[in-house]
C-alpha positions as CSV (number, residue, x, y, z in Angstrom):
1,V,-18.6,-13.4,-34.4
2,A,-20.4,-12.6,-30.9
3,G,-24.2,-11.1,-30.1
4,A,-25.9,-11.3,-33.3
5,S,-26.7,-12.3,-36.5
6,S,-25.8,-10.7,-39.7
7,T,-29.2,-8.5,-40.1
8,A,-28.5,-7.7,-36.6
9,A,-25.2,-6.5,-37.2
10,D,-26.2,-4.5,-39.6
11,S,-28.3,-2.6,-37.8
12,A,-26.7,-2.6,-34.5
13,W,-25.8,1.3,-33.7
14,L,-22.4,0.4,-31.8
15,Q,-20.2,-2.2,-33.3
16,V,-16.6,-3.9,-32.5
17,R,-13.6,-5.2,-34.4
18,G,-10.4,-6.2,-32.9
19,V,-7.6,-9.3,-32.9
20,V,-7.2,-10.7,-29.9
21,D,-4.6,-13.0,-28.3
22,P,-6.6,-15.0,-26.5
23,L,-3.5,-16.1,-24.4
24,A,-2.9,-12.7,-23.3
25,E,-3.0,-11.9,-19.8
26,E,-5.9,-8.9,-20.8
27,A,-7.4,-11.3,-22.7
28,P,-10.4,-12.8,-20.4
29,R,-11.3,-8.8,-19.2
30,L,-11.2,-8.1,-22.6
31,A,-14.3,-10.7,-23.1
32,A,-15.2,-9.5,-20.0
33,A,-16.3,-5.7,-21.6
34,L,-16.8,-7.0,-25.2
35,D,-19.8,-9.9,-24.0
36,A,-21.7,-6.4,-21.7
37,L,-21.3,-4.7,-24.8
38,V,-23.4,-6.9,-26.6
39,L,-25.8,-8.0,-23.9
40,R,-26.2,-4.5,-22.2
41,L,-26.1,-2.4,-25.7
42,G,-27.1,-4.7,-28.6
43,A,-23.5,-4.3,-30.0
44,H,-22.1,-5.8,-32.5
45,V,-18.4,-8.1,-32.0
46,Q,-16.4,-9.5,-34.5
47,L,-13.1,-10.8,-33.4
48,K,-10.0,-12.1,-34.7
49,L,-8.3,-14.7,-32.4
50,R,-4.3,-13.8,-32.9
51,L,-2.8,-17.1,-31.8
52,P,0.9,-17.0,-30.3
53,P,3.4,-18.9,-31.6
54,P,4.1,-22.6,-29.7
55,F,5.6,-22.7,-26.3
56,P,6.4,-25.5,-24.2
57,S,3.6,-26.8,-22.0
58,S,5.6,-26.1,-18.9
59,Q,6.2,-22.2,-19.8
60,T,2.6,-21.8,-20.7
61,P,1.8,-17.6,-19.8
62,L,-2.1,-18.0,-18.7
63,R,-1.5,-18.0,-15.0
64,K,-5.2,-16.6,-14.2
65,F,-8.2,-17.6,-14.2
66,T,-10.5,-14.5,-14.5
67,R,-13.7,-14.0,-13.5
68,S,-16.5,-10.9,-14.1
69,A,-19.4,-9.6,-12.5
70,L,-20.0,-6.4,-14.2
71,P,-22.7,-3.8,-12.7
72,S,-25.4,-3.5,-14.4
73,S,-25.5,0.4,-14.0
74,V,-22.8,2.8,-13.7
75,M,-25.2,5.2,-11.3
76,P,-24.4,4.2,-7.4
77,T,-28.2,4.0,-7.0
78,V,-28.7,0.9,-8.3
79,V,-27.0,-2.6,-6.5
80,A,-25.6,-4.6,-8.6
81,T,-26.2,-8.3,-7.5
82,E,-23.6,-10.5,-10.3
83,A,-21.1,-12.7,-8.9
84,A,-18.6,-14.0,-10.6
85,R,-18.2,-17.6,-10.1
86,F,-15.2,-20.0,-10.4
87,E,-16.1,-23.9,-11.2
88,D,-14.3,-26.6,-11.9
89,L,-11.0,-25.8,-11.9
90,L,-8.7,-28.1,-14.0
91,T,-5.8,-27.6,-11.2
92,D,-4.2,-28.3,-7.9
93,D,-2.1,-25.4,-7.6
94,M,-2.3,-22.7,-4.3
95,L,-4.2,-19.9,-6.1
96,T,-4.7,-16.4,-4.4
97,A,-8.1,-14.3,-4.7
98,E,-7.1,-11.1,-6.7
99,L,-9.5,-8.2,-7.6
100,A,-9.3,-6.3,-10.5
101,T,-11.9,-3.0,-10.3
102,P,-11.8,0.4,-11.6
103,D,-8.8,2.4,-11.0
104,C,-10.7,5.0,-8.6
105,W,-12.5,2.1,-6.2
106,S,-11.7,1.2,-2.8
107,I,-12.2,-2.6,-2.2
108,S,-12.4,-3.8,1.3
109,S,-13.0,-8.0,2.0
110,L,-16.4,-8.2,4.0
111,R,-16.3,-12.4,3.9
112,S,-13.8,-15.5,3.1
113,S,-15.9,-18.5,5.2
114,G,-12.9,-18.1,7.2
115,I,-10.5,-19.3,3.7
116,D,-6.8,-18.0,3.4
117,L,-7.4,-15.9,-0.1
118,D,-3.2,-16.1,0.0
119,N,-3.3,-20.0,-0.1
120,L,-7.0,-21.3,-2.0
121,R,-6.4,-25.2,-2.8
122,K,-9.4,-27.2,-4.2
123,I,-9.6,-29.4,-1.0
124,D,-10.3,-25.9,1.3
125,A,-13.5,-25.8,-1.2
126,Q,-14.4,-29.2,-0.9
127,K,-14.0,-28.8,3.1
128,A,-16.5,-25.6,3.0
129,G,-19.1,-28.0,1.3
130,G,-18.4,-27.3,-2.1
131,G,-18.0,-24.1,-2.5
132,I,-15.9,-20.9,-0.9
133,M,-18.1,-17.8,-0.5
134,V,-16.3,-14.7,-0.9
135,E,-17.6,-11.1,-0.6
136,Y,-16.5,-8.0,-1.3
137,L,-17.3,-4.0,-0.5
138,L,-17.4,-1.0,-2.1
139,Q,-16.2,1.6,0.4
140,A,-14.5,4.4,-1.3
141,I,-14.6,6.2,-4.6
142,Y,-11.4,8.2,-5.5
143,V,-10.8,11.5,-6.2
144,E,-7.8,11.9,-8.7
145,G,-6.6,14.3,-10.6
146,K,-3.7,17.0,-11.1
147,A,-2.6,20.6,-9.3
148,Q,-0.9,22.7,-11.0
149,H,0.3,26.8,-10.7
150,K,1.0,28.5,-14.0
151,G,0.8,25.1,-15.7
152,K,3.5,23.9,-13.2
153,P,2.9,20.6,-10.9
154,L,2.5,21.7,-6.9
155,P,4.3,18.9,-5.3
156,G,3.8,19.2,-1.7
157,L,0.9,20.9,-1.6
158,Q,-1.9,19.4,1.0
159,L,-5.2,18.9,-0.4
160,E,-8.4,18.0,1.7
161,L,-11.7,16.1,0.4
162,I,-14.2,17.8,2.9
163,D,-18.0,16.9,4.3
164,G,-19.3,19.8,5.9
165,D,-16.7,19.2,8.9
166,T,-15.9,15.8,8.3
167,V,-12.1,15.3,6.2
168,L,-12.8,12.2,4.3
169,G,-9.8,11.9,2.6
170,E,-6.4,14.1,2.3
171,S,-2.9,13.9,0.8
172,I,0.1,15.6,-0.7
173,V,0.3,16.8,-4.5
174,M,3.4,14.7,-6.1
175,K,5.6,16.4,-8.3
176,N,4.9,14.1,-11.1
177,F,2.3,15.5,-13.6
178,G,0.9,17.2,-9.9
179,Y,-0.8,14.2,-9.2
180,F,-3.1,13.4,-6.2
181,A,-5.8,11.3,-5.2
182,L,-8.4,12.1,-2.5
183,E,-11.0,8.9,-0.7
184,G,-14.7,10.3,-1.1
185,R,-18.1,9.1,-1.2
186,F,-21.2,9.1,-3.1
187,A,-22.2,12.7,-2.1
188,E,-21.7,16.5,-3.2
189,V,-18.5,17.6,-1.2
190,G,-15.6,19.9,-0.8
191,L,-12.1,20.7,-2.2
192,R,-9.9,22.9,-0.4
193,A,-6.2,22.8,0.5
194,K,-5.1,22.1,3.8
195,P,-6.0,24.7,6.2
196,G,-2.2,25.5,7.6
197,I,0.8,26.9,5.5
198,S,-1.0,25.3,2.3
199,N,-3.6,27.5,2.1
200,E,-1.8,30.0,3.6
201,T,0.2,29.5,0.8
202,F,-2.3,29.1,-2.6
203,A,-5.4,30.3,-3.2
204,L,-8.0,27.7,-5.6
205,L,-8.5,29.2,-8.8
206,R,-10.5,26.9,-10.6
207,V,-11.4,23.2,-11.2
208,D,-12.0,22.5,-14.8
209,T,-13.6,25.4,-15.7
210,A,-15.7,25.5,-12.5
211,L,-15.4,28.4,-10.1
212,P,-14.8,27.7,-6.0
213,E,-16.8,29.0,-3.6
214,G,-14.2,31.2,-1.5
215,D,-11.4,28.5,-0.5
216,V,-13.6,25.4,-0.9
217,T,-15.1,24.2,-4.1
218,S,-17.9,21.5,-4.7
219,V,-17.1,18.0,-6.6
220,L,-20.4,15.8,-7.3
221,I,-19.5,12.3,-6.9
222,N,-22.4,10.6,-7.9
223,R,-21.0,7.4,-10.7
224,F,-19.3,4.7,-10.1
225,L,-16.2,6.0,-13.2
226,L,-15.0,9.7,-12.4
227,P,-13.1,12.1,-14.4
228,S,-9.9,13.2,-13.8
229,A,-9.8,16.3,-11.9
230,A,-7.4,19.7,-12.7
231,L,-6.8,22.3,-10.1
232,E,-4.9,25.5,-11.4
233,F,-4.0,27.6,-8.0
234,A,-2.3,31.1,-7.4
235,L,0.0,32.3,-5.2
236,R,-1.4,34.6,-2.3
237,P,-0.1,37.8,-1.8
238,K,3.5,38.6,-0.3
239,R,3.7,34.1,-1.0
240,K,6.3,32.3,-3.0
241,A,6.1,28.5,-3.3
242,G,9.1,27.2,-1.2
243,D,6.9,28.6,1.6
244,L,5.6,25.0,1.7
245,F,8.9,23.3,2.4
246,D,9.3,26.1,5.4
247,R,11.0,24.1,8.2
248,A,9.2,25.5,10.9
249,A,5.9,25.9,8.7
250,V,5.4,22.4,7.3
251,G,4.9,21.0,11.1
252,R,2.2,23.3,12.3
253,A,-0.8,22.1,12.4
254,S,-3.4,24.8,11.6
255,G,-5.7,26.1,14.4
256,R,-9.5,24.6,13.4
257,R,-9.2,21.1,14.3
258,A,-11.9,19.2,11.6
259,R,-13.6,15.6,12.2
260,R,-12.0,12.6,10.3
261,R,-14.1,9.9,9.1
262,H,-12.1,7.6,10.9
263,G,-12.0,8.9,14.3
264,S,-9.2,11.7,16.1
265,F,-6.4,10.1,17.4
266,S,-3.0,11.5,19.3
267,A,-0.3,12.6,16.5
268,S,1.4,15.1,19.6
269,L,5.1,14.3,19.8
270,E,4.9,16.3,23.4
271,G,5.2,14.9,26.8
272,S,7.3,12.2,28.4
273,C,4.9,9.3,26.9
274,P,2.8,10.4,23.9
275,T,1.5,7.5,21.6
276,I,3.9,5.9,19.4
277,H,2.2,5.4,15.8
278,I,3.1,1.7,14.4
279,F,2.7,0.5,10.6
280,S,2.5,-2.8,9.5
281,V,1.9,-5.1,6.2
282,A,0.6,-8.8,6.1
283,S,-1.2,-10.7,3.9
284,G,-2.0,-14.4,4.4
285,H,-3.4,-16.4,7.4
286,L,0.4,-17.0,8.8
287,Y,1.7,-13.7,8.4
288,E,-1.7,-12.3,10.1
289,K,-0.8,-14.5,13.0
290,L,2.8,-13.6,13.2
291,L,1.8,-10.2,12.9
292,R,-0.5,-10.3,16.3
293,I,2.3,-12.1,17.8
294,M,4.5,-9.2,16.8
295,M,1.8,-6.4,18.3
296,A,2.0,-8.4,21.7
297,S,5.2,-7.8,21.7
298,V,5.2,-4.3,21.4
299,R,2.3,-4.0,24.3
300,R,4.3,-6.0,26.3
301,T,7.6,-4.0,26.3
302,T,6.2,-0.3,25.0
303,R,5.0,1.2,28.2
304,C,3.3,4.6,26.4
305,P,-0.1,4.5,24.2
306,V,0.4,2.0,20.9
307,R,-1.9,2.5,17.8
308,F,-1.5,-0.1,14.3
309,W,-1.8,1.0,10.8
310,F,-2.9,-1.6,8.5
311,F,-3.5,-1.5,4.9
312,D,-7.5,-2.7,4.3
313,R,-6.2,-4.2,1.0
314,F,-4.4,-6.9,2.3
315,M,-6.1,-8.0,5.5
316,S,-8.5,-10.7,5.2
317,P,-11.6,-10.3,6.2
318,D,-11.1,-12.7,9.2
319,F,-8.3,-10.4,11.1
320,K,-10.5,-6.9,10.2
321,A,-13.7,-8.8,12.1
322,S,-11.2,-9.5,14.9
323,M,-9.3,-6.4,15.7
324,P,-11.7,-5.2,17.7
325,R,-12.0,-7.7,20.0
326,F,-7.9,-8.4,20.0
327,A,-6.9,-4.5,20.1
328,E,-9.7,-4.4,23.4
329,G,-7.9,-7.3,24.9
330,L,-4.6,-5.6,24.3
331,N,-5.3,-2.3,24.8
332,I,-4.2,-0.3,22.3
333,T,-5.7,1.3,19.1
334,F,-5.4,0.8,15.6
335,E,-6.6,1.8,11.9
336,F,-7.2,0.7,8.9
337,V,-5.6,2.7,5.6
338,S,-6.5,2.9,1.8
339,F,-4.5,4.3,-0.9
340,K,-4.6,4.5,-4.5
341,W,-1.7,3.2,-7.0
342,P,-1.0,6.4,-8.8
343,S,-2.5,6.3,-12.4
344,W,0.5,7.8,-14.1
345,L,3.0,4.8,-12.2
346,R,1.1,1.7,-14.7
347,D,2.6,0.3,-17.9
348,D,0.9,0.1,-21.2
349,T,-1.3,-2.8,-20.4
350,G,-3.0,-1.1,-17.1
351,A,-0.5,-3.4,-14.7
352,H,1.0,-1.6,-11.9
353,F,4.8,-0.5,-13.0
354,G,7.5,-2.8,-11.7
355,I,5.1,-5.2,-9.6
356,R,6.0,-8.0,-12.3
357,G,2.4,-9.6,-11.0
358,D,3.7,-10.6,-8.2
359,K,1.9,-9.5,-4.9
360,Q,4.8,-9.7,-2.4
361,R,6.3,-7.4,-5.0
362,L,3.4,-5.0,-4.5
363,I,3.2,-5.4,-0.9
364,W,6.8,-4.1,-0.6
365,A,6.1,-1.1,-3.1
366,H,2.9,-0.1,-0.5
367,K,5.5,-0.2,2.4
368,I,8.4,2.5,0.6
369,L,6.7,4.2,-1.6
370,F,4.1,6.1,-0.4
371,L,5.2,6.9,3.0
372,D,4.2,11.0,2.2
373,V,0.7,9.8,1.2
374,I,-1.1,7.1,3.0
375,F,-1.1,8.4,6.5
376,P,-3.2,11.6,7.9
377,L,-1.0,14.8,7.4
378,D,-1.4,15.8,10.8
379,L,1.2,12.3,11.9
380,Q,4.6,13.3,12.7
381,R,6.5,10.0,13.7
382,V,5.8,6.3,12.8
383,I,7.8,3.2,13.2
384,F,7.2,0.3,10.7
385,V,7.8,-2.8,12.7
386,D,7.7,-6.2,10.2
387,A,5.1,-8.6,11.3
388,D,7.4,-11.9,11.7
389,L,9.2,-9.5,14.1
390,V,9.0,-9.8,17.9
391,V,9.8,-6.4,19.9
392,R,12.2,-6.8,23.3
393,D,12.6,-3.1,24.3
394,D,10.4,-0.3,24.7
395,L,10.0,1.8,21.8
396,L,9.5,4.8,22.9
397,E,12.9,4.9,22.6
398,L,13.2,4.7,18.6
399,Y,10.3,7.3,18.5
400,T,11.6,9.9,20.3
401,M,15.5,9.4,18.9
402,D,17.2,12.7,17.2
403,L,17.3,11.6,13.1
404,E,19.8,14.2,13.2
405,G,17.8,15.7,10.0
406,A,17.7,12.7,8.1
407,P,14.5,11.5,7.1
408,Y,13.9,8.1,7.9
409,A,16.0,5.9,10.1
410,F,17.1,1.7,9.2
411,T,19.5,-0.6,11.2
412,P,22.2,-2.0,9.2
413,F,22.7,-5.7,8.5
414,C,25.5,-7.3,11.3
415,S,28.6,-6.6,10.9
416,G,32.5,-7.2,12.2
417,R,32.6,-9.7,15.1
418,N,28.8,-9.7,15.1
419,V,28.1,-11.5,11.9
420,N,27.0,-15.2,11.7
421,P,29.6,-17.3,9.9
422,D,27.3,-19.6,8.5
423,T,25.8,-17.1,6.5
424,T,29.1,-15.0,5.0
425,G,28.7,-16.7,1.6
426,Y,25.5,-15.0,1.1
427,R,25.8,-11.5,1.8
428,F,25.2,-9.8,-1.3
429,W,25.9,-6.6,-0.1
430,D,29.4,-7.1,1.0
431,S,30.4,-7.8,-3.3
432,G,30.0,-6.8,-6.8
433,F,27.2,-4.1,-7.4
434,W,26.6,-3.5,-4.0
435,A,29.9,-2.8,-2.7
436,N,30.9,-0.8,-5.4
437,H,27.6,1.6,-5.1
438,L,27.7,2.0,-1.4
439,R,31.3,1.9,-1.0
440,S,31.7,3.1,2.7
441,L,27.8,3.0,2.9
442,P,26.0,0.1,5.1
443,Y,23.5,-1.4,3.6
444,H,20.2,-1.8,6.2
445,I,17.8,-3.8,6.7
446,S,13.7,-2.8,5.9
447,A,12.0,-5.1,8.9
448,L,12.6,-2.0,11.0
449,F,12.4,1.9,10.0
450,V,11.7,5.0,11.6
451,V,10.3,7.4,9.6
452,D,9.9,11.5,10.6
453,L,7.0,12.4,8.9
454,V,7.4,16.0,9.1
455,E,10.9,15.7,7.3
456,F,10.0,12.9,4.5
457,R,7.1,15.2,3.3
458,R,9.7,19.1,3.8
459,L,12.4,16.8,2.0
460,S,10.0,15.7,-1.0
461,V,11.4,12.1,-0.1
462,G,8.0,10.6,-1.4
463,D,9.4,12.1,-5.2
464,T,12.6,10.8,-4.9
465,L,11.9,7.5,-4.2
466,R,9.5,6.9,-6.4
467,S,11.4,8.7,-9.3
468,I,14.0,6.0,-9.0
469,Y,11.9,3.5,-8.7
470,H,10.4,4.6,-11.9
471,G,13.5,4.3,-13.7
472,M,14.7,1.4,-12.4
473,A,11.6,-1.1,-12.3
474,G,11.6,-1.4,-15.6
475,D,14.0,-3.5,-15.6
476,P,13.5,-7.6,-14.0
477,N,17.0,-7.5,-12.9
478,S,17.4,-4.5,-10.6
479,L,15.2,-3.9,-7.1
480,S,15.0,-7.6,-6.0
481,N,14.4,-6.8,-2.5
482,L,12.0,-3.3,-3.7
483,D,11.3,-2.6,-0.5
484,Q,14.7,-2.4,0.6
485,D,16.8,-2.3,-2.6
486,L,15.5,1.5,-2.6
487,P,16.4,3.1,0.2
488,N,19.7,1.7,-0.2
489,F,20.4,2.2,-3.0
490,A,19.1,6.2,-2.9
491,Q,21.5,7.1,0.4
492,R,23.1,10.0,-1.2
493,Q,20.1,11.7,-2.6
494,V,18.3,10.5,0.5
495,T,19.8,10.4,3.8
496,I,19.5,7.3,6.2
497,K,20.6,7.5,10.0
498,S,21.9,4.0,11.1
499,L,20.5,2.5,14.4
500,P,22.3,1.2,16.7
501,E,22.5,-3.0,15.2
502,E,21.1,-4.3,18.8
503,W,17.4,-2.7,16.9
504,L,17.2,-6.1,14.5
505,W,19.0,-8.9,15.2
506,C,18.6,-11.7,12.6
507,E,19.8,-15.3,13.5
508,S,20.4,-15.6,9.6
509,W,23.0,-12.9,9.3
510,C,24.1,-11.9,13.5
511,S,26.5,-14.0,15.4
512,Q,25.1,-15.8,18.5
513,A,27.2,-13.7,21.2
514,S,25.0,-10.8,19.9
515,K,21.8,-12.3,20.5
516,A,21.8,-10.7,24.4
517,R,21.6,-7.6,23.0
518,A,19.1,-7.7,21.1
519,K,16.0,-5.3,21.4
520,A,14.3,-7.3,18.9
521,I,14.6,-10.5,16.7
522,D,13.5,-10.3,13.8
523,L,12.8,-14.1,12.0
524,C,14.2,-13.0,8.9
525,Q,14.9,-16.4,6.2
526,N,18.2,-18.3,6.5
527,P,19.4,-18.3,3.1
528,K,21.0,-21.8,3.7
529,T,18.7,-23.9,5.6
530,K,15.2,-22.2,4.1
531,E,13.5,-22.7,7.7
532,P,9.8,-22.4,8.1
533,K,8.9,-19.1,10.0
534,I,7.2,-20.5,12.8
535,S,9.5,-23.4,13.6
536,M,12.2,-20.6,13.6
537,A,10.2,-18.6,16.3
538,R,9.5,-21.7,18.8
539,R,13.2,-22.3,18.5
540,V,14.8,-18.8,18.2
541,V,12.5,-16.5,20.1
542,P,12.5,-17.6,24.6
543,E,9.2,-15.5,25.1
544,W,7.7,-17.3,22.0
545,A,5.2,-19.9,23.4
546,E,4.1,-17.2,25.9
547,L,3.5,-15.0,23.3
548,D,1.7,-17.1,21.2
549,A,-0.6,-18.4,24.1
550,Q,-1.8,-14.9,24.6
551,V,-2.3,-14.3,20.9
552,E,-4.7,-17.2,21.2
553,V,-6.4,-16.3,23.5
554,L,-7.8,-12.1,22.2
555,A,-7.9,-13.3,18.6
């Protein structure tokens, strides 16, 4: 029994009874929530512990240390000062800091005492004077819900959340339940179909029971926890739902240009030297070092303006703080984007479906599953470049390449005379399931690929990939290399244009003779030698020392 004597229990207005497995992953969070009920609402809580059957000590289900810091109010005017403290942890294992928050919060890490939050060790705390201080910022609240027409989802409809003339967030409605999520802030904001083909095709009728004023409806964001919104739309006269996917209209920007919350950028593909947009993901100080070197290699070989896009949630506070100076030194621009994992893509415990508690899988999922919704809707093309890749030729060739109607283009693994004979036994795609599934189709590597976002959205590729993922990810034996396996598996539903093999050379899979033609070198791990990344880079990439020295000066 927690919280009160029997007399207090009889008089408590709220009484909670439950049965809990103390070794379940959700148990620590449940304990924190119950403690809050007792201390702040005077609740009476009674629990019965359900002990699991005995298990070997080497297979303990407890893989996390959990502490809580609950705000004292659900109202944003109250500033929370609580902190979660981890003291006297009885482990010497390498740990990773992970924040569990309400689903509608967008959180950014601010400070971490210079410590790698992906590789925390007890000795690091000792070197830091006995403690490591990590600070996070609640930077936005997501407005989520469903958009429908006559009770059916409206996939492809583009929505905006605005504050005056400023676009706070924008996204596309998904096929699954008509789901959408828009990044907002504490204020009374406007919600509308994006000007252009979406607003020309559909008119907003109501949000739950509220009626909009013209084409914009008001949404009050004044709480830390927001209910889901239900939007109902109607077709405008002489329009049909298929107009949302009209090839000519989808890529056409509206005449009215609103200001973006994060500033402007050039999305045009016109002219001989357009801004080239590059997307990458990294987590941990090692991969952030590799990421900086990749960026330097791009700047060295690409003559046009370059803009980089990163996921805020995976980057360290040190990396984010260093980027303005680093970008100025490289003469590039950058932006951090945030994204809310869809509520419908969670399992019964609230965890990310198919991720299996693996942060690397979570990164892979963000890399491939949500390309239609993470970028500004006016962006027409983007190139994904892995952090551990060194670019050796001008990316303008890829950025302006004719993809022949395909929504994206990947490089196949080296084949024929270009194969590394030392690793042929590890080429899993040449036999078994993959050989039977692909037949004449190649298996592509996901370290570098080009996305035509206009076609990707018009063909609803995001919905197709998420549907396949939802059907397969529940099987622990499927999608081992999630970001790579998924588009390769889906090739008969979503066409992949194969890039020339020289656009991705990897010593692990490619012959030494083919290296001279390499336009990009990938530091993919050798399954035979398991050589560390930096060691491989110094040996394989001739320009590595020079790039490393440049980055050390700028970082």
